[in-house]
N, CA, C and O of each residue as an XYZ file, in Angstrom:
656
protein
N      25.042     16.578    -42.825
C      24.321     15.643    -42.002
C      24.564     14.212    -42.598
O      24.511     13.979    -43.806
N      24.839     13.270    -41.624
C      25.204     11.984    -42.041
C      23.964     11.163    -42.304
O      22.995     11.233    -41.547
N      23.983     10.395    -43.355
C      22.834      9.500    -43.672
C      23.138      8.130    -43.141
O      24.214      7.603    -43.425
N      22.217      7.496    -42.355
C      22.262      6.245    -41.890
C      21.456      5.229    -42.660
O      20.252      5.416    -42.834
N      22.047      4.198    -43.113
C      21.337      3.278    -44.017
C      20.222      2.497    -43.256
O      20.203      2.448    -42.026
N      19.362      1.934    -43.988
C      18.355      1.084    -43.334
C      18.865     -0.023    -42.598
O      18.346     -0.317    -41.521
N      19.825     -0.671    -43.057
C      20.568     -1.772    -42.401
C      21.216     -1.336    -41.082
O      21.113     -2.065    -40.095
N      21.861     -0.205    -41.030
C      22.444      0.336    -39.830
C      21.459      0.705    -38.759
O      21.649      0.510    -37.559
N      20.292      1.307    -39.338
C      19.237      1.679    -38.362
C      18.770      0.410    -37.614
O      18.551      0.388    -36.403
N      18.633     -0.686    -38.482
C      18.127     -1.957    -37.855
C      19.122     -2.496    -36.814
O      18.675     -3.033    -35.801
N      20.354     -2.390    -36.995
C      21.389     -2.831    -36.061
C      21.350     -2.006    -34.776
O      21.489     -2.546    -33.679
N      21.160     -0.691    -34.921
C      21.170      0.247    -33.839
C      19.865     -0.052    -33.034
O      19.907     -0.081    -31.804
N      18.787     -0.259    -33.672
C      17.549     -0.631    -32.983
C      17.660     -1.829    -32.094
O      17.219     -1.835    -30.945
N      18.253     -2.827    -32.652
C      18.424     -4.112    -32.010
C      19.393     -3.952    -30.802
O      19.238     -4.633    -29.788
N      20.395     -3.042    -30.928
C      21.330     -2.772    -29.867
C      20.638     -2.115    -28.702
O      20.975     -2.365    -27.545
N      19.679     -1.280    -29.004
C      19.013     -0.439    -27.931
C      17.779     -1.175    -27.373
O      17.218     -0.726    -26.374
N      17.355     -2.252    -27.963
C      16.157     -3.054    -27.404
C      16.395     -3.500    -25.991
O      15.535     -3.264    -25.142
N      17.505     -4.130    -25.682
C      17.679     -4.558    -24.319
C      17.730     -3.296    -23.386
O      17.148     -3.336    -22.302
N      18.380     -2.235    -23.766
C      18.322     -1.160    -22.914
C      16.912     -0.563    -22.702
O      16.573     -0.167    -21.586
N      16.107     -0.500    -23.750
C      14.718     -0.148    -23.580
C      13.940     -1.044    -22.649
O      13.092     -0.554    -21.902
N      14.189     -2.317    -22.662
C      13.438     -3.258    -21.854
C      13.929     -3.030    -20.398
O      13.078     -3.032    -19.508
N      15.199     -2.840    -20.094
C      15.587     -2.615    -18.771
C      14.972     -1.274    -18.227
O      14.521     -1.186    -17.085
N      14.988     -0.284    -19.085
C      14.308      0.997    -18.631
C      12.881      0.806    -18.380
O      12.392      1.375    -17.404
N      12.179      0.107    -19.106
C      10.717     -0.147    -18.824
C      10.478     -0.920    -17.535
O       9.536     -0.690    -16.777
N      11.468     -1.919    -17.336
C      11.376     -2.666    -16.043
C      11.498     -1.811    -14.897
O      10.731     -1.898    -13.939
N      12.530     -0.910    -14.976
C      12.728      0.055    -13.801
C      11.667      1.060    -13.637
O      11.306      1.416    -12.515
N      11.153      1.532    -14.724
C      10.175      2.687    -14.681
C       8.799      2.171    -14.293
O       8.169      2.734    -13.398
N       8.310      1.104    -14.946
C       6.986      0.648    -14.619
C       6.952     -0.184    -13.346
O       7.837     -1.007    -13.110
N       5.928      0.034    -12.525
C       5.847     -0.693    -11.287
C       5.563     -2.193    -11.613
O       4.911     -2.608    -12.571
N       6.199     -2.962    -10.595
C       6.062     -4.412    -10.808
C       4.490     -4.769    -10.557
O       3.732     -3.916    -10.095
N       4.122     -5.860    -10.833
C       2.789     -6.378    -10.694
C       2.453     -6.311     -9.118
O       3.232     -6.728     -8.261
N       1.362     -5.811     -8.878
C       0.939     -5.741     -7.477
C       0.983     -7.105     -6.702
O       0.433     -8.097     -7.180
N       1.569     -7.139     -5.633
C       1.505     -8.367     -4.798
C       0.330     -8.298     -3.785
O      -0.175     -7.239     -3.413
N      -0.028     -9.452     -3.405
C      -1.097     -9.490     -2.481
C      -0.636     -8.935     -1.171
O       0.541     -9.007     -0.820
N      -1.599     -8.369     -0.435
C      -1.079     -7.750      0.940
C      -0.703     -8.869      1.879
O      -1.194     -9.990      1.741
N       0.151     -8.584      2.819
C       0.514     -9.623      3.740
C      -0.807    -10.095      4.562
O      -1.748     -9.325      4.752
N      -0.786    -11.366      5.006
C      -1.907    -11.845      5.710
C      -2.140    -11.024      7.089
O      -1.159    -10.574      7.681
N      -3.361    -10.849      7.557
C      -3.539    -10.092      8.653
C      -3.025    -10.921      9.991
O      -3.014    -12.152     10.022
N      -2.657    -10.194     10.946
C      -2.150    -10.712     12.158
C      -3.004    -10.130     13.247
O      -2.753     -9.003     13.675
N      -4.052    -10.877     13.739
C      -4.903    -10.350     14.731
C      -4.608    -10.905     16.056
O      -4.762    -10.195     17.050
N      -4.176    -12.178     16.156
C      -3.887    -12.876     17.433
C      -2.524    -13.495     17.386
O      -1.986    -13.824     16.329
N      -1.952    -13.651     18.644
C      -0.744    -14.501     18.651
C      -1.116    -15.614     19.666
O      -2.008    -15.495     20.507
N      -0.369    -16.664     19.502
C      -0.518    -17.861     20.360
C       0.841    -18.228     20.855
O       1.809    -18.198     20.095
N       0.947    -18.598     22.193
C       2.254    -19.043     22.773
C       1.920    -20.217     23.663
O       0.915    -20.275     24.372
N       2.848    -21.144     23.563
C       2.776    -22.397     24.402
C       3.301    -22.064     25.792
O       4.434    -21.599     25.914
N       2.501    -22.291     26.866
C       2.951    -21.872     28.182
C       3.605    -23.137     28.900
O       4.473    -22.956     29.754
N       3.209    -24.345     28.570
C       3.717    -25.530     29.269
C       2.645    -26.522     29.508
O       1.483    -26.271     29.188
N       3.015    -27.717     30.097
C       2.114    -28.757     30.519
C       1.932    -28.698     32.001
O       2.841    -28.316     32.738
N       0.732    -29.082     32.452
C       0.387    -29.325     33.783
C      -0.482    -30.520     33.908
O      -0.933    -31.076     32.906
N      -0.714    -30.907     35.047
C      -1.645    -32.043     35.335
C      -2.851    -31.459     36.137
O      -2.713    -30.635     37.040
N      -4.102    -31.988     35.699
C      -5.312    -31.552     36.440
C      -5.562    -32.455     37.578
O      -4.777    -33.377     37.799
N      -6.600    -32.255     38.317
C      -6.855    -33.001     39.539
C      -7.074    -34.492     39.232
O      -6.877    -35.341     40.102
N      -7.486    -34.810     37.983
C      -7.672    -36.210     37.685
C      -6.403    -36.888     37.198
O      -6.374    -38.088     36.924
N      -5.382    -36.099     37.101
C      -4.065    -36.688     36.650
C      -3.795    -36.495     35.144
O      -2.701    -36.812     34.677
N      -4.765    -35.985     34.387
C      -4.526    -35.805     32.971
C      -3.565    -34.726     32.644
O      -3.552    -33.704     33.329
N      -2.775    -34.882     31.661
C      -1.855    -33.891     31.169
C      -2.574    -32.893     30.362
O      -3.266    -33.248     29.408
N      -2.435    -31.613     30.716
C      -3.004    -30.521     29.961
C      -1.949    -29.618     29.344
O      -0.969    -29.281     30.008
N      -2.125    -29.216     28.085
C      -1.277    -28.176     27.550
C      -1.842    -26.756     27.708
O      -3.028    -26.587     27.426
N      -1.169    -25.813     28.094
C      -1.586    -24.438     28.377
C      -1.135    -23.581     27.333
O       0.051    -23.614     27.005
N      -1.998    -22.763     26.736
C      -1.642    -21.874     25.614
C      -2.234    -20.466     25.979
O      -3.350    -20.346     26.483
N      -1.388    -19.382     25.682
C      -1.875    -18.021     25.827
C      -2.334    -17.562     24.427
O      -1.649    -17.799     23.431
N      -3.523    -16.892     24.373
C      -4.023    -16.361     23.061
C      -4.202    -14.883     23.336
O      -4.944    -14.498     24.239
N      -3.534    -14.067     22.572
C      -3.557    -12.580     22.739
C      -4.101    -11.909     21.486
O      -3.689    -12.230     20.371
N      -5.057    -10.950     21.680
C      -5.554    -10.164     20.681
C      -4.698     -8.798     20.545
O      -4.837     -7.894     21.368
N      -3.929     -8.718     19.609
C      -3.153     -7.368     19.590
C      -3.613     -6.438     18.429
O      -2.881     -5.569     17.953
N      -4.780     -6.669     18.045
C      -5.469     -5.732     17.087
C      -6.255     -4.618     17.859
O      -6.464     -4.664     19.072
N      -6.609     -3.760     17.149
C      -7.425     -2.544     17.805
C      -8.918     -2.765     17.794
O      -9.693     -1.821     17.946
N      -9.324     -4.000     17.616
C     -10.815     -4.287     17.588
C     -11.111     -5.670     18.128
O     -10.208     -6.487     18.310
N     -12.398     -5.929     18.384
C     -12.817     -7.333     19.022
C     -12.577     -8.305     17.905
O     -12.716     -8.006     16.719
N     -12.193     -9.541     18.366
C     -11.945    -10.627     17.450
C     -12.719    -11.880     17.979
O     -12.677    -12.223     19.161
N     -13.447    -12.552     16.988
C     -14.118    -13.805     17.288
C     -13.107    -14.865     17.079
O     -12.461    -14.844     16.032
N     -12.904    -15.771     17.943
C     -12.015    -16.859     17.816
C     -12.869    -18.148     17.915
O     -13.427    -18.507     18.952
N     -12.915    -18.810     16.731
C     -13.666    -20.000     16.654
C     -13.227    -20.818     15.347
O     -13.299    -20.260     14.252
N     -12.836    -21.952     15.440
C     -12.583    -22.884     16.585
C     -11.239    -22.506     17.185
O     -10.370    -21.875     16.582
N     -11.151    -22.961     18.452
C      -9.882    -22.897     19.204
C      -9.707    -24.243     19.802
O     -10.560    -24.679     20.574
N      -8.666    -24.915     19.495
C      -8.382    -26.221     20.014
C      -7.311    -27.005     19.341
O      -6.399    -26.444     18.734
N      -7.413    -28.294     19.441
C      -6.400    -29.222     18.982
C      -6.663    -29.598     17.539
O      -7.818    -29.647     17.116
N      -5.626    -29.863     16.785
C      -5.577    -30.436     15.503
C      -4.714    -31.584     15.458
O      -3.666    -31.571     16.104
N      -5.062    -32.625     14.725
C      -4.168    -33.726     14.479
C      -3.853    -33.927     12.999
O      -4.601    -33.475     12.132
N      -2.769    -34.591     12.723
C      -2.410    -34.751     11.365
C      -2.886    -36.167     10.917
O      -2.595    -37.181     11.551
N      -3.611    -36.165      9.820
C      -4.173    -37.385      9.264
C      -3.902    -37.345      7.730
O      -4.392    -36.466      7.022
N      -3.117    -38.312      7.257
C      -2.893    -38.417      5.780
C      -2.398    -37.020      5.162
O      -2.911    -36.567      4.139
N      -1.412    -36.401      5.821
C      -0.825    -35.209      5.425
C      -1.737    -33.927      5.462
O      -1.429    -32.878      4.896
N      -2.868    -34.115      6.172
C      -3.781    -32.937      6.347
C      -4.067    -32.797      7.798
O      -4.101    -33.772      8.549
N      -4.274    -31.560      8.191
C      -4.664    -31.282      9.598
C      -6.109    -31.204      9.845
O      -6.810    -30.594      9.037
N      -6.663    -31.801     10.953
C      -8.084    -31.950     11.212
C      -8.301    -31.441     12.658
O      -7.560    -31.791     13.577
N      -9.339    -30.608     12.818
C      -9.775    -30.203     14.097
C     -10.377    -31.392     14.892
O     -11.234    -32.106     14.371
N      -9.950    -31.592     16.086
C     -10.561    -32.633     16.937
C     -11.786    -32.146     17.647
O     -11.905    -30.948     17.902
N     -12.718    -33.037     17.985
C     -13.905    -32.585     18.714
C     -13.478    -31.979     20.102
O     -12.424    -32.306     20.647
N     -14.250    -31.192     20.568
C     -13.941    -30.498     21.926
C     -13.367    -29.149     21.776
O     -12.971    -28.571     22.788
N     -13.280    -28.584     20.616
C     -12.788    -27.248     20.526
C     -13.827    -26.269     21.028
O     -15.015    -26.579     21.122
N     -13.341    -25.062     21.352
C     -14.188    -24.072     21.891
C     -14.114    -22.750     21.079
O     -13.394    -22.682     20.083
N     -14.844    -21.724     21.501
C     -14.812    -20.478     20.843
C     -15.036    -19.355     21.783
O     -15.739    -19.543     22.775
N     -14.456    -18.121     21.536
C     -14.605    -17.151     22.429
C     -14.310    -15.828     21.676
O     -13.818    -15.857     20.548
N     -14.623    -14.628     22.329
C     -14.294    -13.318     21.713
C     -13.324    -12.618     22.584
O     -13.436    -12.646     23.810
N     -12.347    -11.974     21.955
C     -11.324    -11.203     22.667
C     -11.489     -9.753     22.282
O     -11.541     -9.398     21.104
N     -11.574     -8.875     23.370
C     -11.495     -7.436     23.188
C     -10.251     -7.019     22.700
O      -9.306     -7.806     22.736
N     -10.109     -5.784     22.207
C      -8.864     -5.290     21.649
C      -7.781     -5.306     22.847
O      -8.036     -4.736     23.908
N      -6.753     -5.877     22.666
C      -5.548     -5.957     23.671
C      -5.809     -7.004     24.813
O      -5.037     -7.126     25.764
N      -6.907     -7.722     24.658
C      -7.155     -8.796     25.679
C      -6.447    -10.135     25.410
O      -6.256    -10.531     24.260
N      -6.070    -10.810     26.481
C      -5.466    -12.160     26.469
C      -6.100    -13.036     27.293
O      -6.701    -12.622     28.284
N      -6.040    -14.324     26.987
C      -6.652    -15.445     27.880
C      -5.795    -16.648     27.611
O      -4.971    -16.694     26.697
N      -6.040    -17.635     28.475
C      -5.332    -18.893     28.332
C      -6.331    -19.890     28.095
O      -7.474    -19.817     28.545
N      -5.838    -20.941     27.295
C      -6.650    -22.087     26.909
C      -5.968    -23.359     27.324
O      -4.751    -23.475     27.185
N      -6.720    -24.330     27.833
C      -6.199    -25.637     28.261
C      -6.737    -26.650     27.316
O      -7.931    -26.680     27.018
N      -5.739    -27.588     26.784
C      -6.275    -28.650     25.952
C      -5.576    -29.913     26.455
O      -4.476    -29.879     27.006
N      -6.236    -30.964     26.249
C      -5.603    -32.269     26.543
C      -5.014    -32.853     25.332
O      -5.750    -33.068     24.369
N      -3.698    -33.147     25.278
C      -3.087    -33.656     24.147
C      -3.735    -34.971     23.710
O      -4.299    -35.613     24.597
N      -3.732    -35.461     22.463
C      -4.114    -36.781     22.081
C      -3.285    -37.861     22.777
O      -2.073    -37.753     22.965
N      -4.050    -38.946     23.158
C      -3.386    -39.996     23.926
C      -2.516    -40.923     23.033
O      -1.586    -41.562     23.528
N      -2.822    -40.990     21.733
C      -2.013    -41.822     20.835
C      -0.811    -40.950     20.398
O      -0.794    -39.738     20.615
N       0.168    -41.592     19.791
C       1.540    -40.928     19.510
C       1.380    -40.311     18.071
O       2.134    -40.698     17.178
N       0.494    -39.438     17.843
C       0.359    -38.762     16.496
C       0.778    -37.255     16.768
O       0.687    -36.722     17.874
N       1.256    -36.625     15.599
C       1.662    -35.258     15.709
C       0.310    -34.403     15.973
O      -0.723    -34.701     15.375
N       0.354    -33.457     16.785
C      -0.780    -32.539     17.041
C      -0.307    -31.174     17.222
O       0.884    -30.996     17.481
N      -1.168    -30.117     17.107
C      -0.915    -28.804     17.354
C      -2.105    -28.051     17.851
O      -3.234    -28.541     17.803
N      -1.857    -26.859     18.329
C      -2.918    -26.033     18.861
C      -3.192    -24.988     17.856
O      -2.251    -24.383     17.344
N      -4.463    -24.726     17.527
C      -4.805    -23.677     16.437
C      -5.942    -22.767     16.972
O      -6.768    -23.103     17.820
N      -5.864    -21.614     16.376
C      -6.962    -20.634     16.666
C      -7.320    -20.006     15.227
O      -6.452    -19.644     14.433
N      -8.591    -19.927     15.006
C      -9.072    -19.308     13.773
C      -9.761    -17.991     14.278
O     -10.795    -18.039     14.944
N      -9.183    -16.884     13.956
C      -9.679    -15.627     14.416
C     -10.230    -14.836     13.157
O      -9.684    -14.778     12.055
N     -11.379    -14.259     13.526
C     -12.232    -13.560     12.468
C     -12.529    -12.117     12.959
O     -13.060    -11.930     14.054
N     -12.199    -11.162     12.185
C     -12.621     -9.803     12.480
C     -14.096     -9.601     12.215
O     -14.610    -10.052     11.192
N     -14.792     -8.923     13.133
C     -16.182     -8.694     12.824
C     -16.441     -7.980     11.533
O     -15.551     -7.261     11.080
N     -17.610     -8.117     10.881
C     -17.775     -7.408      9.630
C     -17.856     -5.995      9.806
O     -18.217     -5.561     10.900
N     -17.548     -5.166      8.806
C     -17.642     -3.749      8.832
C     -19.142     -3.368      8.550
O     -19.960     -4.253      8.299
N     -19.465     -2.143      8.590
C     -20.789     -1.707      8.380
C     -21.190     -1.885      6.930
O     -22.354     -2.104      6.593
N     -20.180     -1.783      6.095
C     -20.411     -1.972      4.631
C     -20.652     -3.464      4.374
O     -21.516     -3.781      3.557
N     -19.972     -4.364      4.995
C     -20.204     -5.831      4.894
C     -21.455     -6.188      5.492
O     -22.031     -7.166      5.017
N     -22.011     -5.539      6.504
C     -23.343     -5.871      7.137
C     -24.276     -5.513      6.139
O     -25.210     -6.280      5.902
N     -24.134     -4.310      5.441
C     -25.173     -3.820      4.422
C     -25.241     -4.750      3.188
O     -26.299     -5.053      2.637
N     -24.021     -5.175      2.805
C     -23.993     -6.110      1.661
C     -24.618     -7.448      2.019
O     -25.265     -8.055      1.165
N     -24.455     -7.930      3.232
C     -25.086     -9.140      3.700
C     -26.648     -9.112      3.731
O     -27.340    -10.109      3.525
N     -27.107     -7.926      3.997
C     -28.562     -7.582      4.013
C     -29.172     -7.744      2.700
O     -30.276     -8.258      2.522
N     -28.310     -7.224      1.668
C     -28.794     -7.215      0.273
C     -28.599     -8.510     -0.419
O     -28.974     -8.624     -1.585
N     -28.011     -9.548      0.243
C     -27.708    -10.706     -0.477
C     -28.976    -11.357     -1.164
O     -28.863    -11.780     -2.314
N     -30.118    -11.444     -0.524
C     -31.232    -12.001     -1.217
C     -31.616    -11.459     -2.519
O     -32.207    -12.157     -3.342
N     -31.283    -10.165     -2.749
C     -31.725     -9.433     -3.972
C     -30.600     -9.309     -4.934
O     -30.790     -8.855     -6.063
N     -29.445     -9.697     -4.522
C     -28.297     -9.591     -5.577
C     -27.948    -10.902     -6.231
O     -28.031    -11.945     -5.582
N     -27.573    -10.892     -7.449
C     -27.158    -12.122     -8.060
C     -25.947    -12.682     -7.387
O     -25.050    -11.964     -6.945
N     -25.949    -13.996     -7.322
C     -24.948    -14.659     -6.490
C     -23.475    -14.242     -6.831
O     -22.662    -14.005     -5.938
N     -23.181    -14.166     -8.118
C     -21.796    -13.636     -8.463
C     -21.525    -12.275     -8.027
O     -20.391    -12.026     -7.620
N     -22.417    -11.349     -8.056
C     -22.210     -9.987     -7.612
C     -22.034     -9.996     -6.100
O     -21.161     -9.300     -5.581
N     -22.818    -10.745     -5.406
C     -22.733    -10.822     -4.000
C     -21.394    -11.372     -3.556
O     -20.771    -10.898     -2.606
N     -20.980    -12.395     -4.288
C     -19.559    -12.945     -3.997
C     -18.549    -11.965     -4.234
O     -17.656    -11.864     -3.392
N     -18.539    -11.186     -5.293
C     -17.569    -10.127     -5.596
C     -17.534     -8.987     -4.524
O     -16.495     -8.484     -4.096
N     -18.744     -8.661     -4.164
C     -18.823     -7.511     -3.142
C     -18.488     -7.992     -1.759
O     -17.989     -7.191     -0.969
N     -18.721     -9.232     -1.400
C     -18.505     -9.673      0.011
C     -17.177    -10.337      0.191
O     -16.824    -10.642      1.330
N     -16.429    -10.579     -0.818
C     -15.184    -11.307     -0.593
C     -14.172    -10.326      0.069
O     -13.756     -9.304     -0.478
N     -13.815    -10.774      1.355
C     -12.891     -9.864      2.042
C     -11.919    -10.886      2.768
O     -12.088    -11.319      3.908
N     -10.922    -11.182      1.955
C      -9.902    -12.289      2.614
C      -9.112    -11.727      3.770
O      -8.423    -12.490      4.446
N      -9.170    -10.469      4.029
C      -8.387     -9.978      5.165
C      -9.221    -10.020      6.495
O      -8.793     -9.444      7.495
N     -10.349    -10.666      6.504
C     -11.114    -10.687      7.802
C     -10.736    -11.841      8.686
O     -11.062    -11.864      9.873
N     -10.069    -12.772      8.125
C      -9.758    -13.978      8.947
C      -8.234    -14.361      9.018
O      -7.482    -14.132      8.071
N      -7.861    -14.889     10.056
C      -6.449    -15.158     10.383
C      -6.493    -16.456     11.107
O      -7.163    -16.605     12.129
N      -5.705    -17.482     10.516
C      -5.494    -18.789     11.158
C      -4.104    -18.887     11.752
O      -3.111    -18.750     11.038
N      -4.020    -19.128     13.075
C      -2.770    -19.208     13.781
C      -2.655    -20.688     14.364
O      -3.547    -21.223     15.022
N      -1.516    -21.239     14.055
C      -1.243    -22.616     14.458
C       0.229    -22.594     15.040
O       1.115    -21.907     14.530
N       0.407    -23.347     16.073
C       1.732    -23.499     16.607
C       2.475    -24.615     15.937
O       1.887    -25.331     15.127
N       3.674    -24.789     16.219
C       4.481    -25.849     15.630
C       3.931    -27.159     16.177
O       3.496    -27.181     17.329
N       3.926    -28.251     15.417
C       3.411    -29.520     15.870
C       4.202    -30.144     16.982
O       5.428    -30.038     17.034
N       3.466    -30.817     17.902
C       4.102    -31.564     18.987
C       4.250    -33.003     18.555
O       3.371    -33.546     17.885
N       5.321    -33.611     18.919
C       5.503    -35.007     18.644
C       5.331    -35.654     19.990
O       6.026    -35.276     20.932
N       4.430    -36.622     20.131
C       4.120    -37.253     21.404
C       5.309    -38.083     21.894
O       5.236    -38.695     22.960
């Protein structure tokens, strides 16, 4: 049997270290990534028309393609101010049943600023969430926050900005 000196063992260990790192990288799962955002509704621009008063109106189709009822609030126009988007007054809200679609009409802003149509869709709370909400007065704030945090309940859909 051949004897390997301490110095040679050290060199062999250093040579196999990168191989061991590659093996660990391949064998161990990567860090979990966050799930993709939910997609409950879709929005499509249908075109412009004029109403009886001569105002220009933008028409948009909002479709619920989830398997449950969706609360949509707010639904309306957003304008860009100082690199941030802001909801304009006059937005509306509605509920869409599973598979239901509707059209929305909005009047574009009269000044020449970028604007877009947006829908904030929220899935109704589950039975567990309703129970947690009922327990809120008796739970410590941090525990309630941990139990009730469900980032997959909401979905914000915005179309590409329009330039006037």
